[in-house]
MDAnalysis code that builds the backbone (N, CA, C; Angstrom):
import MDAnalysis as mda
import numpy as np

u = mda.Universe.empty(507, n_residues=169, atom_resindex=np.repeat(np.arange(169), 3), trajectory=True)
u.add_TopologyAttr("name", ["N", "CA", "C"] * 169)
u.add_TopologyAttr("resid", np.arange(1, 170))
u.add_TopologyAttr("resname", ["MET", "ASN", "GLU", "LEU", "GLN", "SER", "ASP", "ILE", "LEU", "ASN", "GLU", "LEU", "LEU", "PRO", "GLU", "GLU", "LYS", "GLU", "ILE", "ALA", "PRO", "SER", "THR", "LYS", "ALA", "THR", "ASN", "GLY", "ALA", "ASP", "ASN", "GLU", "PRO", "ALA", "HIS", "LEU", "ASP", "HIS", "TRP", "THR", "PRO", "THR", "THR", "LEU", "LEU", "GLU", "GLN", "ALA", "VAL", "ASP", "LEU", "ARG", "LYS", "LEU", "ALA", "ALA", "GLN", "GLY", "ASP", "GLY", "SER", "ALA", "GLY", "ALA", "VAL", "LEU", "LYS", "GLU", "TYR", "PRO", "GLN", "HIS", "PHE", "THR", "VAL", "LEU", "SER", "PHE", "ARG", "SER", "ARG", "ASP", "GLY", "GLU", "ALA", "GLU", "LEU", "HIS", "GLU", "LYS", "PHE", "ALA", "ASP", "ILE", "PHE", "TYR", "VAL", "LEU", "ASP", "GLY", "GLN", "VAL", "THR", "LEU", "VAL", "THR", "GLY", "GLY", "THR", "ILE", "ALA", "GLY", "VAL", "ARG", "THR", "VAL", "GLY", "PRO", "GLY", "GLU", "ILE", "ARG", "GLY", "ASP", "ALA", "VAL", "THR", "GLY", "GLY", "ALA", "ARG", "GLN", "HIS", "LEU", "ARG", "GLY", "GLY", "ASP", "VAL", "ALA", "HIS", "VAL", "PRO", "ALA", "GLY", "VAL", "SER", "HIS", "GLN", "MET", "LEU", "VAL", "ALA", "ALA", "ASP", "GLN", "THR", "VAL", "THR", "CYS", "PHE", "VAL", "VAL", "LYS", "VAL", "ARG", "GLU", "LYS", "SER"])
u.atoms.positions = np.array([
    [131.787, 96.117, 110.548],
    [130.532, 96.052, 111.402],
    [131.301, 96.946, 112.591],
    [129.702, 97.414, 113.419],
    [130.386, 98.535, 114.437],
    [130.414, 97.253, 115.390],
    [131.037, 98.482, 117.097],
    [130.747, 97.960, 118.183],
    [129.781, 97.573, 118.179],
    [128.968, 97.986, 118.644],
    [127.309, 98.076, 118.598],
    [126.674, 96.680, 118.449],
    [126.749, 96.495, 116.969],
    [126.727, 95.240, 116.143],
    [127.204, 94.001, 116.325],
    [128.476, 93.880, 116.897],
    [129.117, 93.361, 117.699],
    [129.291, 92.528, 119.067],
    [128.540, 93.532, 119.189],
    [127.921, 93.338, 120.673],
    [126.345, 92.629, 120.547],
    [125.656, 93.407, 120.233],
    [124.228, 92.109, 119.710],
    [124.882, 90.569, 118.946],
    [125.821, 90.519, 118.129],
    [125.789, 89.116, 117.760],
    [126.695, 88.710, 118.153],
    [127.086, 89.013, 119.555],
    [127.629, 88.544, 120.900],
    [126.844, 87.530, 121.722],
    [125.978, 88.666, 121.507],
    [124.868, 87.867, 123.104],
    [124.028, 86.665, 121.904],
    [123.929, 87.244, 120.561],
    [123.289, 86.468, 120.463],
    [122.943, 85.090, 119.601],
    [124.294, 84.949, 119.287],
    [124.953, 83.544, 118.410],
    [124.980, 82.262, 118.995],
    [123.986, 81.923, 118.443],
    [123.439, 80.484, 118.640],
    [124.611, 79.751, 119.547],
    [125.477, 79.323, 118.562],
    [126.575, 78.382, 119.239],
    [126.845, 78.652, 121.249],
    [127.067, 80.694, 120.978],
    [127.715, 80.813, 122.176],
    [126.202, 80.914, 123.633],
    [124.613, 80.172, 123.623],
    [123.867, 81.148, 124.032],
    [122.694, 79.873, 124.159],
    [122.607, 79.287, 125.300],
    [121.340, 78.348, 125.201],
    [120.542, 79.362, 126.285],
    [119.198, 78.583, 125.165],
    [117.876, 79.425, 125.995],
    [117.600, 78.496, 127.716],
    [117.317, 79.625, 128.147],
    [116.923, 78.352, 129.349],
    [115.687, 77.845, 129.798],
    [115.547, 76.061, 129.366],
    [113.695, 76.201, 129.794],
    [112.687, 76.671, 131.191],
    [112.073, 76.184, 130.874],
    [111.295, 76.756, 132.302],
    [111.251, 75.300, 132.504],
    [111.146, 75.809, 133.585],
    [110.622, 74.040, 134.658],
    [110.581, 74.130, 136.148],
    [109.231, 72.848, 136.023],
    [108.191, 73.093, 137.015],
    [108.642, 71.952, 137.837],
    [108.637, 71.403, 139.365],
    [108.723, 69.789, 139.785],
    [106.903, 69.056, 138.518],
    [107.448, 68.475, 138.616],
    [107.138, 67.199, 138.285],
    [105.673, 66.901, 139.306],
    [105.996, 66.825, 140.787],
    [104.958, 66.195, 141.726],
    [104.307, 66.813, 142.547],
    [104.530, 68.226, 141.887],
    [103.361, 69.518, 142.450],
    [104.453, 70.414, 144.175],
    [105.454, 69.575, 143.990],
    [106.700, 70.809, 145.119],
    [107.071, 71.683, 144.129],
    [107.338, 72.927, 144.548],
    [107.954, 73.827, 143.950],
    [109.013, 73.775, 144.555],
    [110.061, 73.236, 145.318],
    [111.686, 73.400, 145.638],
    [112.054, 72.495, 144.903],
    [111.812, 71.362, 144.806],
    [112.264, 69.887, 143.609],
    [112.635, 70.240, 142.706],
    [113.479, 70.482, 142.453],
    [113.813, 70.140, 140.393],
    [113.442, 68.988, 139.521],
    [112.964, 69.897, 138.571],
    [112.071, 68.805, 137.799],
    [113.144, 68.150, 136.468],
    [112.470, 67.570, 136.192],
    [112.873, 65.844, 135.672],
    [112.557, 65.934, 134.171],
    [111.648, 67.606, 133.683],
    [111.401, 67.871, 132.199],
    [111.868, 69.205, 131.756],
    [112.129, 69.351, 130.345],
    [113.006, 70.483, 129.733],
    [111.126, 70.802, 129.227],
    [110.580, 72.225, 129.574],
    [109.377, 72.856, 129.471],
    [109.650, 73.927, 128.275],
    [109.215, 74.342, 127.547],
    [108.929, 74.922, 127.139],
    [107.188, 75.513, 126.212],
    [106.851, 76.318, 126.468],
    [105.599, 77.110, 126.215],
    [105.866, 77.516, 124.543],
    [104.790, 77.422, 123.889],
    [105.226, 78.552, 122.603],
    [105.054, 79.915, 122.373],
    [104.450, 80.659, 123.719],
    [104.741, 81.891, 124.392],
    [105.798, 82.299, 124.534],
    [106.967, 81.560, 125.428],
    [108.529, 81.517, 125.761],
    [108.915, 81.755, 124.466],
    [108.780, 80.096, 123.116],
    [110.388, 80.374, 123.108],
    [109.188, 81.806, 121.831],
    [108.146, 82.161, 121.531],
    [108.005, 82.802, 120.236],
    [108.803, 84.639, 120.958],
    [108.971, 84.272, 122.360],
    [109.308, 85.440, 122.848],
    [110.699, 85.348, 122.611],
    [111.591, 84.188, 123.002],
    [113.251, 84.149, 122.493],
    [113.429, 84.202, 120.557],
    [112.311, 83.988, 119.937],
    [113.100, 83.948, 118.121],
    [112.487, 85.687, 118.242],
    [112.299, 86.877, 119.189],
    [112.239, 88.241, 118.247],
    [113.768, 88.296, 118.123],
    [114.913, 87.669, 119.168],
    [116.415, 88.037, 119.072],
    [116.087, 87.166, 118.081],
    [115.698, 86.172, 117.862],
    [116.731, 85.971, 116.636],
    [116.597, 86.584, 115.223],
    [114.575, 87.276, 115.174],
    [114.458, 87.938, 114.537],
    [114.982, 89.208, 113.423],
    [115.844, 89.580, 115.359],
    [117.067, 90.694, 115.386],
    [118.220, 90.085, 114.310],
    [118.406, 89.043, 114.891],
    [119.978, 88.090, 114.113],
    [120.023, 88.163, 112.986],
    [118.859, 87.251, 111.988],
    [118.374, 87.457, 111.201],
    [118.524, 88.514, 109.941],
    [117.868, 89.692, 110.512],
    [117.763, 90.854, 109.822],
    [119.305, 91.839, 109.786],
    [120.528, 91.519, 110.787],
    [121.283, 91.796, 110.678],
    [122.321, 90.939, 109.372],
    [121.352, 89.516, 109.521],
    [122.504, 88.688, 108.670],
    [122.161, 88.210, 106.995],
    [121.794, 86.898, 107.201],
    [121.242, 86.360, 105.775],
    [119.616, 86.053, 105.676],
    [118.773, 86.770, 106.875],
    [117.939, 86.336, 106.285],
    [117.403, 85.081, 107.856],
    [117.897, 83.903, 107.890],
    [118.207, 82.999, 108.528],
    [118.568, 83.301, 110.293],
    [117.779, 82.408, 111.163],
    [119.043, 83.054, 112.482],
    [118.332, 81.673, 113.100],
    [119.625, 80.599, 114.016],
    [118.573, 79.631, 115.030],
    [119.313, 79.430, 115.981],
    [118.770, 78.727, 118.138],
    [119.648, 78.837, 118.952],
    [119.506, 77.134, 119.357],
    [120.367, 76.155, 119.920],
    [120.225, 74.894, 120.343],
    [119.923, 75.403, 121.411],
    [118.064, 75.021, 122.446],
    [117.730, 75.130, 122.950],
    [118.254, 74.212, 124.290],
    [118.610, 73.263, 123.612],
    [119.093, 72.363, 125.271],
    [119.972, 70.921, 123.973],
    [120.432, 70.377, 124.664],
    [121.259, 68.665, 123.782],
    [121.001, 67.623, 125.173],
    [120.434, 66.547, 124.391],
    [120.797, 65.724, 125.160],
    [121.362, 64.439, 124.005],
    [121.432, 62.735, 124.735],
    [121.915, 62.276, 124.619],
    [122.188, 61.861, 122.569],
    [120.819, 62.172, 122.150],
    [120.337, 61.431, 120.820],
    [119.989, 61.940, 120.343],
    [119.552, 63.305, 120.019],
    [119.033, 64.201, 120.309],
    [119.311, 65.944, 120.718],
    [118.523, 66.813, 119.992],
    [118.395, 68.506, 120.734],
    [117.493, 69.049, 120.498],
    [116.741, 69.798, 120.894],
    [116.394, 71.091, 120.074],
    [117.246, 71.892, 120.199],
    [116.562, 73.078, 118.443],
    [116.503, 74.277, 118.202],
    [115.390, 75.195, 117.604],
    [115.738, 76.464, 118.542],
    [114.770, 77.417, 117.908],
    [115.043, 78.121, 116.514],
    [114.390, 78.300, 115.133],
    [115.019, 78.597, 114.413],
    [113.885, 79.936, 113.681],
    [114.859, 80.776, 113.028],
    [113.745, 81.351, 112.372],
    [113.928, 81.573, 110.534],
    [112.944, 81.951, 110.328],
    [113.715, 82.285, 108.417],
    [112.837, 83.295, 107.791],
    [113.851, 84.305, 107.209],
    [112.472, 85.205, 106.382],
    [112.852, 85.056, 105.411],
    [113.854, 83.886, 104.965],
    [114.324, 83.790, 103.512],
    [114.038, 82.356, 103.335],
    [114.595, 82.092, 102.423],
    [114.588, 80.230, 101.988],
    [115.858, 79.597, 102.416],
    [115.403, 78.924, 102.534],
    [117.059, 78.151, 103.180],
    [117.635, 77.097, 102.080],
    [118.571, 77.242, 102.759],
    [119.779, 75.928, 101.533],
    [118.943, 74.435, 101.475],
    [119.460, 73.737, 100.788],
    [118.865, 72.043, 100.892],
    [119.835, 71.932, 101.610],
    [119.183, 70.891, 102.087],
    [120.182, 70.133, 103.448],
    [119.869, 68.332, 102.921],
    [120.685, 67.190, 103.804],
    [120.662, 65.644, 104.191],
    [121.567, 65.595, 105.444],
    [120.813, 65.433, 106.024],
    [121.692, 64.435, 107.345],
    [121.178, 63.030, 107.121],
    [122.935, 63.082, 107.007],
    [123.296, 61.362, 107.328],
    [122.236, 60.525, 108.258],
    [122.529, 61.058, 109.561],
    [122.689, 60.269, 110.865],
    [121.323, 61.022, 111.585],
    [120.660, 62.142, 111.128],
    [119.516, 63.055, 111.492],
    [118.496, 63.199, 111.408],
    [117.659, 62.750, 111.775],
    [116.105, 62.873, 111.015],
    [115.616, 64.688, 111.765],
    [114.975, 65.391, 110.894],
    [114.517, 67.062, 111.637],
    [112.393, 66.250, 111.885],
    [112.845, 66.784, 113.076],
    [111.608, 66.668, 113.470],
    [111.218, 68.562, 113.315],
    [109.458, 69.142, 112.647],
    [109.594, 70.458, 112.639],
    [108.599, 70.820, 112.980],
    [107.907, 71.996, 114.448],
    [106.883, 72.049, 114.490],
    [106.665, 73.684, 114.597],
    [105.732, 73.895, 113.820],
    [105.689, 75.652, 113.209],
    [105.059, 75.886, 114.033],
    [105.562, 77.284, 114.914],
    [105.055, 78.179, 115.982],
    [103.946, 79.293, 115.457],
    [104.868, 79.563, 114.300],
    [104.319, 81.195, 113.231],
    [104.387, 80.957, 111.930],
    [103.925, 81.567, 111.376],
    [104.723, 81.717, 110.015],
    [103.483, 80.593, 108.953],
    [104.570, 80.726, 107.610],
    [104.264, 79.101, 107.098],
    [105.878, 79.000, 106.191],
    [105.305, 78.010, 105.567],
    [107.143, 78.151, 104.321],
    [106.227, 76.777, 103.645],
    [106.665, 76.236, 102.739],
    [106.674, 75.122, 102.073],
    [108.652, 74.418, 101.853],
    [107.677, 73.314, 102.596],
    [108.771, 72.587, 103.185],
    [108.901, 71.296, 101.559],
    [110.695, 71.072, 100.695],
    [110.208, 70.080, 99.570],
    [111.535, 68.474, 100.377],
    [110.591, 67.792, 99.929],
    [111.597, 66.756, 100.377],
    [111.581, 65.779, 99.137],
    [113.026, 65.064, 99.482],
    [113.139, 64.025, 98.534],
    [113.995, 64.597, 97.388],
    [113.912, 64.086, 96.140],
    [114.441, 65.120, 95.369],
    [116.132, 64.543, 95.122],
    [116.791, 65.665, 93.825],
    [117.969, 65.419, 94.250],
    [118.570, 67.515, 94.965],
    [119.780, 67.001, 95.501],
    [119.979, 67.992, 95.727],
    [121.523, 68.830, 94.494],
    [121.192, 70.127, 93.943],
    [121.766, 70.530, 93.147],
    [122.743, 71.943, 93.942],
    [124.296, 71.320, 93.361],
    [125.247, 72.227, 93.924],
    [125.826, 71.081, 94.781],
    [125.321, 70.547, 95.303],
    [125.654, 69.664, 96.199],
    [126.841, 69.932, 97.154],
    [126.870, 70.007, 98.498],
    [129.051, 70.215, 98.388],
    [128.194, 69.143, 100.044],
    [129.824, 68.876, 100.644],
    [129.925, 68.378, 102.331],
    [130.108, 68.939, 102.935],
    [129.562, 70.110, 103.924],
    [130.311, 70.936, 105.089],
    [130.687, 70.261, 106.479],
    [130.507, 68.999, 106.440],
    [130.589, 68.121, 107.881],
    [130.576, 66.903, 108.139],
    [130.650, 65.852, 108.663],
    [130.699, 64.547, 109.093],
    [129.282, 64.126, 108.728],
    [128.670, 63.778, 107.676],
    [126.958, 63.122, 107.126],
    [126.470, 64.939, 107.024],
    [126.799, 65.603, 106.635],
    [126.408, 66.781, 106.590],
    [126.265, 67.253, 105.685],
    [125.602, 67.104, 104.708],
    [125.547, 68.015, 102.991],
    [124.516, 69.111, 102.621],
    [125.028, 69.660, 102.204],
    [124.646, 71.285, 101.828],
    [124.176, 70.999, 99.995],
    [122.839, 71.836, 99.365],
    [123.320, 72.546, 98.282],
    [122.476, 73.497, 98.073],
    [121.845, 74.250, 96.654],
    [122.325, 75.464, 96.329],
    [119.803, 75.388, 96.662],
    [119.810, 74.027, 96.258],
    [118.184, 73.921, 95.444],
    [117.844, 71.838, 95.982],
    [116.598, 71.801, 96.438],
    [115.936, 70.715, 96.287],
    [115.626, 70.102, 94.639],
    [115.752, 69.572, 93.412],
    [114.590, 69.409, 92.735],
    [114.418, 68.432, 92.700],
    [112.875, 68.245, 92.658],
    [112.524, 67.016, 91.936],
    [111.597, 66.360, 93.340],
    [111.822, 67.162, 94.333],
    [111.063, 66.992, 95.858],
    [109.606, 67.247, 96.026],
    [109.052, 66.654, 96.430],
    [107.799, 66.692, 97.197],
    [107.900, 68.497, 97.540],
    [106.245, 68.670, 97.189],
    [105.795, 69.950, 97.807],
    [105.117, 69.840, 99.254],
    [105.194, 70.603, 100.323],
    [103.899, 70.458, 101.653],
    [104.247, 71.857, 101.939],
    [102.806, 72.264, 102.148],
    [102.990, 73.732, 102.959],
    [102.581, 73.363, 104.051],
    [103.505, 74.182, 104.700],
    [102.898, 74.389, 107.142],
    [102.964, 75.339, 106.721],
    [101.969, 75.694, 108.033],
    [101.474, 76.826, 108.948],
    [101.329, 76.482, 110.203],
    [101.372, 77.287, 110.698],
    [101.729, 77.521, 112.601],
    [100.792, 75.956, 113.119],
    [101.455, 75.161, 114.381],
    [100.558, 74.195, 114.749],
    [101.090, 73.194, 113.398],
    [101.090, 72.880, 112.219],
    [101.556, 71.756, 111.199],
    [103.283, 71.783, 112.104],
    [103.351, 70.539, 112.370],
    [104.714, 68.323, 112.828],
    [104.760, 68.438, 111.714],
    [106.336, 68.261, 110.542],
    [106.501, 67.628, 109.604],
    [107.663, 66.554, 110.216],
    [107.675, 65.182, 109.751],
    [109.293, 64.898, 110.546],
    [110.092, 64.709, 108.460],
    [111.805, 64.754, 109.045],
    [112.046, 64.056, 108.129],
    [113.286, 63.231, 108.268],
    [113.129, 62.258, 108.017],
    [113.534, 61.136, 108.134],
    [115.224, 61.549, 107.807],
    [116.146, 61.585, 108.382],
    [117.792, 61.183, 108.389],
    [118.132, 59.854, 106.752],
    [118.515, 60.692, 105.533],
    [118.970, 60.456, 104.445],
    [118.237, 61.350, 103.568],
    [117.017, 61.855, 103.880],
    [116.465, 62.563, 102.885],
    [116.671, 64.111, 102.806],
    [116.640, 64.435, 101.573],
    [117.626, 66.163, 101.035],
    [116.110, 66.597, 101.363],
    [116.331, 67.711, 101.494],
    [115.035, 68.893, 102.295],
    [115.761, 69.637, 101.952],
    [114.166, 70.968, 101.692],
    [114.456, 72.827, 101.928],
    [113.457, 73.440, 102.267],
    [113.763, 74.521, 103.218],
    [111.985, 75.132, 104.058],
    [112.252, 76.940, 102.490],
    [111.178, 76.649, 101.797],
    [111.168, 77.828, 100.911],
    [110.502, 78.907, 101.446],
    [110.365, 80.282, 101.714],
    [109.593, 81.024, 102.918],
    [108.891, 81.902, 100.972],
    [108.154, 82.499, 101.099],
    [107.955, 83.133, 100.277],
    [108.268, 84.855, 100.487],
    [108.367, 85.843, 100.011],
    [108.590, 87.309, 99.784],
    [108.300, 87.935, 101.251],
    [106.551, 87.762, 101.265],
    [106.494, 88.292, 102.149],
    [105.676, 87.086, 104.127],
    [107.117, 86.727, 104.083],
    [106.383, 85.417, 104.758],
    [107.328, 85.428, 105.358],
    [107.538, 84.616, 106.793],
    [108.197, 84.567, 107.599],
    [108.030, 83.414, 108.785],
    [108.598, 82.181, 109.282],
    [108.090, 80.952, 110.150],
    [109.373, 80.761, 111.494],
    [108.541, 80.673, 111.908],
    [109.581, 80.187, 113.652],
    [109.308, 79.318, 113.791],
    [110.452, 78.360, 113.902],
    [109.951, 76.842, 113.859],
    [111.041, 76.344, 114.993],
    [110.384, 75.435, 116.429],
    [110.729, 74.314, 117.011],
    [111.130, 73.772, 116.158],
    [112.947, 72.907, 115.990],
    [113.114, 71.263, 115.719],
    [113.694, 70.065, 116.847],
    [113.350, 69.417, 116.311],
    [113.632, 68.719, 117.930],
    [115.213, 67.674, 116.569],
    [116.056, 67.740, 116.770],
    [116.885, 66.694, 115.860],
    [117.125, 65.805, 116.353],
    [116.683, 64.524, 115.790],
    [116.943, 62.892, 116.257],
    [118.167, 62.055, 115.686],
    [119.246, 61.982, 116.634],
    [120.133, 60.954, 115.533],
    [119.406, 59.328, 115.824],
    [118.950, 59.486, 114.187],
    [118.353, 57.575, 113.577],
    [119.103, 56.684, 113.285],
    [120.353, 56.665, 113.024],
    [121.226, 55.543, 112.426],
    [123.081, 56.277, 113.146],
    [122.917, 55.138, 113.761],
    [124.214, 55.235, 113.697],
    [125.858, 55.763, 113.396],
])
């Protein structure tokens, strides 16, 4: 990896960069801090441009944690290729498709299963699951403990706002 690529990756790595939400005061006063985090689809898609670049230099997938909260966190995700099969024992995934399209496979069993961390299972593919085609504007909830995988057609990409919610202790 050359120095320029290294500099770009250091700037864009999700675990090192939190994307600041847009904030406005909820009571109409511009000088008071807001008690909410607000991202518009336009703002998120602008941030996704950086993720697209990072994905192109890597394996076709990139994500960035937007904000962490006590029982959930938000992520911006870009994919130009299939994702791994996943199962989160304690966290649900709520996907809001901002742009593009994807097939979400849920249920079934995970082939080539491996544990990557506490309560986090990955694998090569979900077999025998239900398929749901998602496009811009669609929302899907995958409960904790349910295997799932995103399949991206060869000529497609998908950008999602993801909320990972702790459902089980």
